[in-house]
Phi, psi and omega in degrees: 000125178266121180224134174279141179246131177227099184257016178084199185294144176303133178086355178292138181237163179166188180266141175240128181264130180249127177217151177287144179228129175290131180304325180296342180269358182268160176301154186305317181298327177284323177300320180297327182278348184290342174047058174086357178285144176266328184227138173238177182235125181261142176249122184240144173285168182301331180275004178095351180296129177285122182265326184197159170230126181229167184284336195228136180300316180298321178298320179299319179294315179298315181301316179299311182295324179294340179251029174058037177242155178258111183284141177226131179283139176242133183265000000 
């Protein structure tokens, strides 16, 4: 799945929320890229802005940390 990531200014820190997202709830263009997945993982900024959608929960946590953010799971 190709997704552009925009995490703001270099060195910016904050909390990133990771939550499971049903593929059926995503826009059509994103559903087409899901390639048979039922669930993806969204990474959100503290203000609720969706920063990224990735295939794997662990990847979402790594992505947050690589961008100087502290990931937190949301149920």
